[in-house]
N, C-alpha and C positions, 0 to 999 in steps of 0.2 A: 504494500500500500504506500501511497504518498501521504506522509504525516507531517503536519506543521506543529512544531513545538512552541507554543505561545507561552511567554514568561515575562516577568519583570526582573531585570537584572539588578542585583544589589551592587551599588557603586560606592557606598560609604557605610560607616558604622552607625549612622544616625538611626534613631528610633523609627523615623518615618519609613525607612526601608527595611525594617527588621523582618518583615514577612516575605521579602523578595528573595529570589534565588541567587546564590553565588555563581560565579562563572564555573567553578568546579562542579557544582550540582548540575548546571545546564549541560555542560560537556559530558558528564557521566550519563545523564538521561539520553542525550542525543546518541552517544556511542552505543548504549544498550538497544535503542530503537533500531539502529543500523545493524547491530549484530543479529537482531531478530529478523533481518531480511527486508526491512522497509527503507524507503528513501525518506530522509528527514530534512526539514528546513527549519532552522532555528529562527524564531521571530520574536524579537524584543518589542513589547507593546506599550512601553511607557510614554511614547510620543503621541502625536495627534492620532485620534481614532481613524481618521481618513487614511493615514499611512498604513495602518494595520489592515483596513479594508482592501486597499490597493494591493498590498503584498499577498493577501489571501486570494484575491481574485486572480492575480498573476500566477500563483503557484497551483491554485485549484486543487487543494488536498482532498484525499478520500476521507481523512479523519484529522481532527485537531486534538493533539495531546495537550491539554490545558493545565498550566500551573499558575496562570496570571492572577495576581491578587487584586489588581486595581490600585489606584493611587489615593483616592480620597472619597469621602462620603460614606453614608450608611449602607449603600447598595453597591459598593465598589467591587466586591467579589462577584456580584451578579451581572455586572456590566458586560463583560466579555461573552459569557454564555448567551446573554440576550442578543448581543451583536451577532454571534455565530448563528443563532436561530433565524434572525432576520435575513442573514445572507444565505441560509440554507445549507450550512456546513455541519456535518456530524462532529461531535466533540466528546471527549472523555469527561467523566465526573457528573455531578449533580446539575440540575437546571437552575435558571436564574431565581426562581421562586424559592427553592430549597436553600440556595446560598444566601439569599437575603434574610430568610427566617433564621438560619443557623448562626449568622453573624450577630444577630440580635439576641443577646444572652437572655434577657428577661422574657422576650416573646417565646423563645424556645422553652423556657421553664414553665410559662403559663400553659402552653400547649401540652407539655409532658405531664404536668401536675394533674391534668384532667384524665390522663391515662394511668394514674396511680404511681408514676415514677417519683421516688423520693428525692427531694432536693433540699439544700439548706434554706432556711427562711431568708427572704430578701425583700428589698425595696428598690424600685427604680426611681432615681432622683434626677431632675433637671434643674432644680433650684434648692438651695439649702433649706428654704422655708418649707419644702415639701417633706422633710424628714419627720418620721414618726418614731422617735428613738425609744419611746416607752413600749413599742411593740417588738423591739429587737432584743435578742439575748447576746450579751457581750461575752467575749470579744467579737468584733465584726471586721470584715475585710472590704476595702473600697477598691473597685476596679472599673475601668472603662467598659461601658456596655457594648461598644461596637469595635473592639480591637481583638487581635489574636496575638500569638507568640508571646503571651504574658506581658504585652506592652502595658505600661502604667502600673504594673504590680511590683512592689518592692517590699523590703522589710518594714518600711514606714507606712505601708498600706493598711496595716492592722491597727484598729482603734479599740481601746479598752474602757473608754468612758464617753459620756455624751459630749462634753466639751471638746475632747480630742477628736471625736467623730465629726463634729461640725467643722472644725478647722480643716480636717483632711478632705472632707467632701468639697469644701470651698476651693481648696487647692487643686483638687482633681478636676473640678468643673472649669476652672480657668484654662486647663490644658485640654480637656475633653468636653467641650460645651454641649455636645449632642446628648450627654447624659451618662451617669455612672450607676453602677450596681452596688448597693450596700448589702453584703451577704454575711450571714452568720459564719464565723470562722470555725471550721471543724478540725480539731486536733487529730492528726493521723497521718496516713501515707497517700501519696499520689499514684494512682494507677491509670493506665490508658488501655483502651480496647480497640485495636485496629480492625478495619473492615475491608475485605476484598470480596466483592459480590460473586465473582466467578469461582471462588473456592467452594467445593462441594463438601460441606460438613453438616453436622446436626444443628448448627446455629445460623444457617443461611448466609454463610460467608463471614460471620463475626468470629474473629480469631481469639486466641488465648490472651487473657490479660497480661500485660507486662508492667514492670514497675520501674519508676525513676528512683535510683539510689543515690543519695547525696553523701559524699565522703565527709565524715565529721571532722577529720583532721585538716581538710582544706577549707572548711567553712566554720571555723571556730569564731565565736562571737555573734553568730546569727541567732536571734532569739526565737524566730519562728521557722519551722520546717515547711517551707513552701518552695515550689519550683518557680521562682520569680524571674523577672526579666534579666537580672544580672547573671543568674545561673544559665539561662538560655543563650546568652551572648558572650560577654567577656570572661565568664568563669565556667564555660561549658565543660572544661576538663574535670570539674569537680563532680560531675553527674555521669552516671553510667546507666545503661538500660539492662535490667535483669529480666530474662525471658526463660521460663514463665515467671510471673510474680510468685513470691513465696507466700501463698495463701492456701487454705484448705480447698480440696477439690470441690466440695459442696459450695463454697463461697465463689470459686471461679465460675461454676455453672450459673450461679445466681446472678453474678455481674454480667455474664454473657447474655443471659436472657433479658436483663434490663437494657443492655446495649442493643440487642435485636429489636426490642420494642421502640427504642429511640430512633434507630435507623429507619424502621418501617413507618413510624408515624410522621417523621420529617422527610420521608421519601428521598433518601440519599441514594445515589447511584455510583456504581463502579468501585469507589473507595471512600474511606472516611476514617475518623478517629473519634472515639467517645471517651471523655475524661471523667474519672470518678475520684472521690476522696473516700478512703476507707477509714472510718473513725477508729480511735483507740479501743472503742467498745465493740468493734467488729461490725459496724453498720455502714453499708455503702451508700453514698450520696452522689447523685448526678451533678456535675459541675457545668460542663459545656460540651458541645459537639463541634468538630471541625470537618466540614464537608469538602474542604480543600486542604488536606493535610500536607505537612512537609514531606518531601521525597528526597531530602538530602541523605547522603550515605551515613548510616548509623542511626537513622530514625527508627522509632519503635515499630513501624509497620514492617520493616525488614526483619527485625528480631522475631516478631510474632509469626511472620510468614515462613521463616526458616524452620519453625517447629512443624510446619505443614510440608516441608520439603521444597519450598520455594525460596530461591535466593534472589539477588538484585534483578537480574534479567527476567527471572520468572515472575516477579512482582509486576514489572513494567508490562510484560506480555499479558498477564492476567487482566490488567486494566484495559489494554488495547483490545483484547479479544472480547471482553465483556461489552465494551462500547460497540464494537463491530457487530456483535450478535444483536444488541439492542436496536441498532439502526439497520440490521439486515444487509450490511454492506456486502457480505459474501454471497448473499442470495440474489443479488441483482442479476437479471438475465443477460446472457451474452448477446451480442449482436445489436445492442442499442446504438442509436446514432451518437456521435460525439457530443451533441448538444444535450443529451439526456444522461450521459455518464461522465464521471470524473476521470481525469488522466491526462497524459501528454497530448498536446495539440500540435498540429502542423502549422507552424507560424511562417508565413511567407515574409521575406525580408526584401523590400524594394528600396533601391538605392541608385545613386550615380557615383561611379568610382572616379577619383581624381587621378588623371594620367599626365597632366601638365602641371608642374609645380608653379604656384603663383610667386611673383617677385615684386619687390618694392618699386621696380622700374616701370611697372605698368602691365605685366602679364597677369591678368585676373580672370581669364575666360572660365576657368574651372575652380575658382576660389570657393564657391559654395558647395562643391562636391566633396566627398569624403575619401580620405586616404585608405589604402588597404589595411593599415594598422587599426584605424578607427572602426572600420567595418568588421574586422575580426573581433575586436573588443565587444561590439554590440552582439555579434553572433554568440559569443561565449556567455555573455550576460543573459541572453534569452534562454540558451540551453541550460544555464545553471538553475533555471526555474523548472526544469524537467521537460521542456518542450523540444520538438524536432524543428530545426531551422531549415528553410528551403530558400536558397538564393534566387532573387528575381531582379536582375539588373533592369533598370527602367530605361530601356531603349525601344526602338520601333517594333521589336519582336515580342514585347511584353504581352500584348493581347493574345497572341497565339500560344505563348508559353503558359499563361494563366489558364487557357482553355484546356490544356493537356496536363496541367499540374495542379490537381485539387489541393487547396489549402483551407484551413479553418478560419484563420485571421491573418492580417498582414501588419507587420511593423514597418511603417513607412517613414523614410527619411529622404525620399527622392525629390530633387529640386526641379526636375523637368529641363527642357532644352531651350525654349525661346518664348518670348512674349510675356505680357504682364499676368497671364493666367497659367504660366508654366508650372507653378507649384501645385496647381489644382488638377493637373492632367491625370496623374496616377490615382488620386482619390476619386475623381469622376469615373474613371474606368472601373474601379472597385465597386463603386455604388451601382454602376450599370450591371455588374455581375453579382450584386448582393453579397459582397464579401466584407465583413466588418474589418476596420483598420484603425490604427492608432492616429491620434492627432485630429486637427480641425477638419471641417468639411470643405469642399471646393469653394463655396462662396466666401468663407472666412479667409482661406488662403489667398484668394485673388484680391480680396478687399485689403488685407493687411500688407500685401506686397506693394500695393499702390499707396505710397505714403500720404499723398494728398487726400485720397478718399478716406483713409484711416483717420486722418486728423479731423476731417469733417464729422465723421461718426462719433469720435471720442469727444470732440468739442460739444456736439449736440447732447452728450450725456453729462455735461457739466464739468469736464476736465479741461484745464487750460492747455493750450498749445501755442507755440510761437506763431505769429502772423506769417502767412505764406502766400505764394502765388506760383503758378506754373508758367514756364516759358517754353515755347516750341522752337524758337529761332535765336533768341537773344536780342531781337530788335523790338520786342514788345515794350509798351510804356510801363515804367516801373510803378507799381501800385502805391497809392498815397498812404496806405496803412503803415508803410515802413517809415518810421520817424527818426531812426538813428542807424548809424553804421557801427560795426560791420554786419554784413549779411552772409548767410551760408548758401552754398550751391552744391547739390548732389543729384544723381539720377533719381527719378521718381519711383522706379520699380526695380531696385537691385538690393541684394542682401550682402552680409559679410563685410559691410563698410566699403563695398566696391564704389569707386569714384569719390570717396571721402579722403581727400589728400590735403596737404598743407595749404595749397592755394584755393581750396574750397571756401576758406574764410576770406571774404572780399571786403576791402576797406573803402572802395569808391565805385562809382558806376562804370567806369572804363574797365576796371578789373572784372567786375561782375559780368559784363556782357561778353568779354573774351572767354571767361570760364564757362558760361552757359553755352556758348557756341561749341566749345570743345566737348562738353559733356553730351550735347545733343548729337553731334557727329559720331562720337565714339560709341555711345550706347544705343543709338537709334531710338530714342524715347525722349519725352519732355524732361526738362530739368526743374527740380524743385528749388525755389528760392525762399528762404525763411529767415526770420530774425535770428541772430546769434544770441543765445542766452548764456551769459556768464554765470559763474558759480560752480557748484559741485555736480558731478555726473554719477548717476546710479543706474543699475540694471536689476530688475526684480524677476525672479522665477516663480511661476505658478504651476501647480499640478492639480488635476481634477476636472470636474465638469460643472455640475450645477452649483456647487458651493466650493470653489477652488481653494486649495491651500496655498497661502502666500508664504513663500520661503523668505528667510532673512535677506534684506537688500544687500547688494554688493556695491561698494563705491569704487569707481575708477579714479584713482588719485593721480593727478598730474604733478610730477616732481620737478619739472623744469620751470622754475619761477621766473625766468627771463621771458617765457612765452606768455604774453598777456591774453591771448585768445586760444587756449589749448582745446583740441578736439581729439576724440578717440578715432584715430585714422586707420586706414587699410593696412599700412605698414606695421602698425602696432599689434595687429592680430596675426602677423606672420611668424614672429619669433620674439623671444624675451628681449627687453631693452630697459634702459634706465630712465626712460621718459615717463613711464607709468608704473604704478603698482596697484595691486588689488587688495581691498580691505573688506573681509567678510567674516562676521556680520559688520555692516557699516556702523560707524559711531554716530548715532543720532539721538537727539533728545526724544523722550517718549511721545510728545505731541507731533514732532516731525515724522517719527517712525509711523505713527498711526495715520497721518495724512498721506504718506507715501504708500502704505499698504492699501488704504482705501482707494487711492487713485489707480493703483495696479489692478485691484479687484474690479473696479468699475470699468476700466479699459478692457480687461479680459472679457467681461460679460457683454459689454456693448458691442464688441467686435464679433461675438459669437464663438470665441475660442473654446477648445475642448482638449482635455487630457494634459496638455503642456503648452507653455508659451514663455517667452522672456520679453520683458517690456522695458524700454529705456526712457529715463527721465533726466531732466536738469532741474536743479533747485537754485534759484537766484539768491542774491545776498539778503533779500527780504524774507526768505523761506518759502517763496511761492514755487509751486511744483508745476513743471511743464512736461506734457507727454511729447516724446520725440518720435518713437516708432515702436511697433510690436513685431516680434518674430515668433510666429506660431510653429515654426519648424527649426528650432534652435540647434546649434552644433552640439555634438555629443562626444567630442574627443576626450578620452580620459586624461585627467590632470591638466587640461588646457582650456577647453571651452568654458565660456562664462557660466552656463547653467550647471556644468559639472562642478566648478569651483564653488558655486552658491550651495549646491547640495552638500558638498563636503563640509562647508562651513556650518551647515545645519546638522552635521553628524550622520549624513546619509551616504552610504557607500555606492559605488557605481552599479553594482548588482541590484540594489534596492531601487535606485533611480530608474533603471530600465524596466524593472518590474512594475513600478508605479505607472509609468507611461503605458505599458502593455496592458495593465489591468482594465483600462477603459474599453479597449477593443474586446477583451474576453467577456466583460459584462454585457456589451452589446451583442456579442455572439450568443450568449445564453438567452438574452431577451428575444433574439431572432428565433432561436429554437422554440421558445415558449409560444411565440406567435404562430409559428408553423404548426405546432401541435394543436393549438386552439382552433386554427382553421381546419385542420384535418378532422378534429372532433366534430366541428360544426358541419362539415361536409358529410361525415358519416351519419350524423343525426338526421 
C-alpha cells in the first residue's frame, strides 16, 4: 500500500510540543512501514492545512498512518481525522468524534460514570469562583482538562487545603484558560492498559496491564508518587515500564474488563491506551483514555504487545491491517478505473527544452524554456510522489503523441512557441482532450502574459499599478498621464525579464522613442511604457486555487547604491552577481506585510490564477504597493528560480513544492471521474 505518515515533529523541548513526535520516532515508524512492504511518505503537518491537503492529494495514499496531535484548541486531535474524512482518505486510529471526546477528560468521565466505571471524584472549573471545595475530599490534584502527556501536572499540582487549592487553580487557569480538572488524589500506583483492536484475545484487543515504575533512588525528595510531566520528559530515565504489572490475576482481568468497557463506549478504533490508578487499598480508578497514544520506542503499548508475541513491526502492522480491514481496502475490486482507485498515476510532463543558452549580449530566444537539468529535477520530484512520468515535449507533434499516449494528468511547464497566446497553447489542447493539468487555464495564461491587459484587470480590482501606455511604433504621442521621468520600456508579452535591460529605464523622450523602436522591431509586438516606481522590489509566490496560500514575500535587494534607478534585469537572472541579493522572508513591518499579501491574493484571484503563480510588486518610499506583473507559469529551477527560493524560505523543500502544484490537477482528475460516474449512473437510470 501507499501510506502517508502524518505527524507533528517535535523541534524543541517546550511544553507546547510535548505530545509531538521526535525525529527518531518518525524515522522508526517510517522504517517499520517500509519493512512491512509498503511505500511510505512522511508528512509533517504543523504548517498550513492547505499544504497538508496538497501533499495528500499529490501522493494519493491508500491509507494514512496518523500520529498528528494538532497544535492548538480543544479539538486539535480531531482536526486531522476530520480533514482526512472530508478528503476521502482512509486513516488509522479513532475518528474525529472519539478524539474530541477523549481529549476532554471531564466529558469522558461523565460518559463513563453512566456506564458504572469508577473514577475519582472531580470538578471541572473554568473560573475559581466555580469551585465547590466542600464537596471534595482532600488531597486533590489540579490538571488541565484538554492536555495529554501529563502536561501541566507537577509535584505542585496536588493541593491539601482549600486555600492552597484556590491558589493552584488560579495559577493553572492562567496557563490553561479552557478549563482545569480538580480531581481527588488517589494514593497508589499508575497502570496503563494498551489496546490493539486486531489482537484476537478474550478482551477484544485490550492487552495486559503494564505498570510505570518510578526509581526511588533517582526521585528522592518527591512527595507524591505520580507520573508527572517532569518524569515524562526531562527525567524519563527515572521511569521504566514493567510488563505485566505486578498485580493479582483477578485484578488484571478486572482492569481489562473496565478498559474494554471504556474503549467500547468511547468507540476507539485500531489502538489506544487507558490509564488507571490502583489505590493502596486495591481499588482501580479510571483516570483518562488516550485514543492517540505515543508510539515512541519503549512505550507501554510495545511492552504489552510483546506479551502477545508482537514486537515493534508487529504492532505497526496490527494497526495498519486493522484500519485496512475496517475500510475494506483489500476488498476493492480489481479493474476499477484510475479515477475510482488509489495508486500511481500516469503524469504527462509537457515542457520546452532549452537548447540555446541565453546570454547577456542579447541571445534570449529560449530564455523561458527549461534546461535538461531542471526538467530532470521536476521528473524526479513527480516520481518521488509515487507516480509514473511520461515525457511530452511541447512541439508540433504533441497532439499526435497525446492521442497515442494515454495519461491521467499533465504537469505543464510548456511556454509555447510564438504569439501572445503561446503559453495557453498546451493547456487549450489538454482541455480539448479533457485531460486535467497543472496551472492556470488558457484564458489566464494569455491574459497574464499581456502585461497591459493584466494591469487593467488588476487595477479594476483595486490594486495600484504604474501608469502605462502601449506603443506600436515609437512615434505615438506620449500620454499626458506621465508626469515625471524616468519611464520604463519593455515588451508587452514576454517573460523571464526578456527585453528588460539597462536602457529600458529612459530619462527623456528621445531615449524612450529609440528604445521603443528597438523593442518593437526585435520582439515583433507592442512595447509597454510605464512609470518607473522607485523603492523596494518584491516577488510573492502563491499556491492553491480558490483560497490560495500566500508564501512569504521575497525582496530583490539592489546592492549597487550608485545606481539611482535599479531594475531586476534579464542579465541578473542568468547567473549570480553582486548587483542583487535575495532576502526571504523579506523584512517588512506587519502592516506592510499584510498589504503586500492582500495585494498578491487579490491579483491572483482577479486574474483567475490557479495552482501556482508568482507576482511582482514595487513599494515606493511612501509604502504604496504597485502591481508590476504576474507569472502564472513561474520557473522551477532548483536552488535558483525565484519561486523555489521563496518556498525554501518558507521551509518547503523542492519535492513538496512540486507536489503542491501537482495536487490541483489530481483533485480535478478525481472530480472529473466523479462527474463521469454520475453521468453514467444517470444514463443507466
